C-alpha positions in Angstrom: 1.0 -17.5 14.2 3.8 -19.1 15.9 3.5 -19.3 19.7 5.6 -20.7 22.4 4.2 -21.2 25.9 6.3 -22.2 28.9 5.0 -23.9 31.9 6.3 -25.8 35.0 7.9 -23.1 36.9 7.4 -22.6 40.7 9.1 -22.7 44.0 11.6 -25.5 44.6 14.0 -26.2 47.4 17.8 -26.4 46.8 18.7 -29.8 45.6 15.3 -30.3 44.1 14.1 -30.9 40.6 11.7 -29.3 38.2 10.7 -30.0 34.6 9.8 -27.1 32.4 7.7 -27.5 29.3 7.5 -25.4 26.1 4.5 -25.9 23.9 4.9 -24.8 20.3 1.9 -24.0 18.1 1.3 -22.2 14.9 4.0 -23.7 12.7 6.2 -26.7 12.5 9.1 -26.9 14.9 10.6 -30.1 13.5 13.4 -28.4 11.5 14.3 -25.6 13.9 16.6 -25.4 16.9 14.9 -24.7 20.2 16.7 -23.0 23.0 16.1 -22.3 26.7 17.3 -19.1 28.2 16.9 -17.5 31.6 17.1 -14.1 33.2 17.8 -13.8 36.9 17.0 -10.7 39.0 19.3 -7.9 38.0 21.0 -10.1 35.3 21.1 -10.2 31.6 19.4 -13.0 29.7 21.6 -15.9 29.3 21.5 -19.1 27.3 21.0 -22.3 29.2 20.6 -25.1 26.6 19.8 -25.7 23.0 18.6 -28.7 21.0 18.9 -28.9 17.2 16.1 -29.6 14.9 15.7 -32.3 12.3 16.6 -35.9 13.1 19.8 -35.2 15.0 18.5 -33.6 18.2 22.0 -32.7 19.3 22.0 -30.7 22.5 24.4 -28.4 24.3 24.5 -26.7 27.7 25.9 -23.7 29.4 28.7 -24.7 31.8 26.7 -23.6 34.8 24.0 -26.3 34.2 26.0 -29.1 32.6 25.4 -32.4 34.3 22.3 -31.0 36.0 19.9 -30.0 33.2 18.7 -32.1 30.3 16.9 -30.7 27.2 14.6 -32.9 25.1 12.0 -32.5 22.4 9.0 -34.4 21.1 8.2 -33.1 17.6 5.0 -35.2 17.4 3.6 -33.4 20.5 5.3 -30.1 19.5 6.9 -29.9 23.0 10.3 -29.2 24.3 11.3 -29.9 27.9 14.0 -28.9 30.3 14.6 -31.3 33.1 16.4 -29.5 35.9 18.0 -31.5 38.7 20.0 -30.5 41.8 18.7 -27.0 41.6 20.7 -24.2 43.2 19.6 -20.7 44.4 21.6 -19.2 41.5 19.2 -21.0 39.1 16.5 -18.7 40.2 15.3 -16.9 37.1 12.5 -16.4 34.6 13.0 -19.2 32.0 12.2 -18.7 28.4 12.0 -21.0 25.4 12.8 -19.7 21.9 12.7 -21.0 18.4 15.8 -20.5 16.3 16.0 -19.4 12.7 17.8 -22.5 11.6 18.1 -26.2 12.4 21.4 -25.8 14.2 22.3 -24.6 17.6 25.0 -22.0 17.0 25.5 -20.4 20.4 23.2 -18.4 22.5 23.1 -15.1 20.6 19.5 -14.0 21.2 19.4 -12.6 17.6 19.6 -16.3 16.4 16.2 -16.9 17.9 13.2 -15.3 16.4 10.2 -16.4 18.5 10.0 -16.3 22.3 7.6 -17.4 24.9 6.5 -15.3 27.8 8.6 -17.0 30.4 8.0 -19.0 33.5 9.4 -18.2 37.0 11.6 -20.7 38.8 12.6 -19.8 42.3 15.0 -22.0 44.2 14.9 -21.3 47.9 14.5 -23.0 51.3 
């Protein structure tokens, strides 16, 4: 059974950094896109970043995190990471990783992602 488990959340001060991890187990992740989403208090879930599967590893980012967040994947370790720098209070949210149905990142429609983790809370506050 495919499982995704996020970790690395916590309390961080504005301007600080945090690295989130997503461990994938159950089936191969090599040929599937992996996305990071977040849901802030009182907000809808939104896409943050996505990295394609296969050998390309192309990534894209929401405008709100461009230049601050970096997504990466290690297929051998079955891990996906989200490095978050220069964090802002508006980044406070539960962060989820999800595996897509295809190798490509084609937007952040949640219907394009079939398997989800349970989420990890990131709170940015002084």
